[in-house]
N, C-alpha and C positions, 0 to 999 in steps of 0.2 A: 525753767530752761533745762533741757536735757543735755548732759555731757556725754560725749562719745570718745572712743579711742582714736577716731579718725580725725585728721586735720582738715580744716576747711580752706576754701579759697579766700579771696579778699573779703574782709569784713570791715564795716565802719559803723560806729554808733556815736551819736552826740546827743547830749541832753543839757538843759539849763535847770538849775536848782535854786530855790530861794536860800539865802544864807542862814539856814537853820541847822542846828546840831543833828536833828533827827534824820536828815538826808545824808550825812557823812557816811553812816553805815551802809545805806543803800548804794551810794556811789562806789564805795570800796567793794561791796559784794558783787556789783555788776562787773567791776574790773576783774576781780578774781575769777568769777565764773566764766566770763567771756575768754579770758586768757587760758584757762584750763580747757575750755571747749575748742580753742584754736590750736592747742598742742603745746602749751607751755608746761613745764614740769610743775608739780604741786608746790614745791618750795618757791619757785618764781612767782606763781599765782598768789601765794600768801604775801610775798614781798610787795607785789603790786597793790594788794589790798591795803597793807599798812601805809604805803607811800601815798595812795589816793586819799585814805582817811586823814593822814597828816596834812596833806596839802589842802584838803577841804577845810580842816580846822583852821589852818592859817588864813584861808580865804574868808572864813566867817569872822575871824578876829580883825581882818583888815577891811571888811566891807563897810562902806559908809552908811550913814543914816538913810541915804537914798535908796537902800535896799538893792544894791547891785546883785545881779544874778551870778551864779557860779557855773562856769562852763566845764563840762567833762566830756572829753573826746577819747574814744577807744577805737583803735584800728589795727588791722593786721594785713600784711602783704609781704611777699618775698622773704619769708622765714623769720620775721620779727613781729612782736606784738608791742604796740606803743600806747601809752596813756598820757594824756595832757589834762591839766587842771588850770583854769585861768579865771580871773575875776577882775572886772574893771579894766580890761585891756592889758593886764599884767599876767604873764605866765608864771605860775607858782610851781608847776611840776611838768617835766617832760622826761619820761623814762621809757626805755626800750628793753625788752626781754627777748631772747632768742627762743623761737619755737623749737621744742625738742623732737617733735615728730614730723 
């Protein structure tokens, strides 16, 4: 993904991940890069990375033996970037960062 200095219009991204540790880094990286590409300050993008990684870890810990998938939703519109992490119908993270540009 290429990052630019220009902010973008509305963006939405959603993915479902297996409850495996190796995907936590991927989910956090997606959140940070998309936040940066959409105009969030670097510090805010890093905070989002950490929040998504943490929530993903919590989802792994709470996933049942049935292998519930972890939902990660990233979106931006009207000056804010939002990240949500959910598992088994339970929201584990909802955070919003102001776009700086």
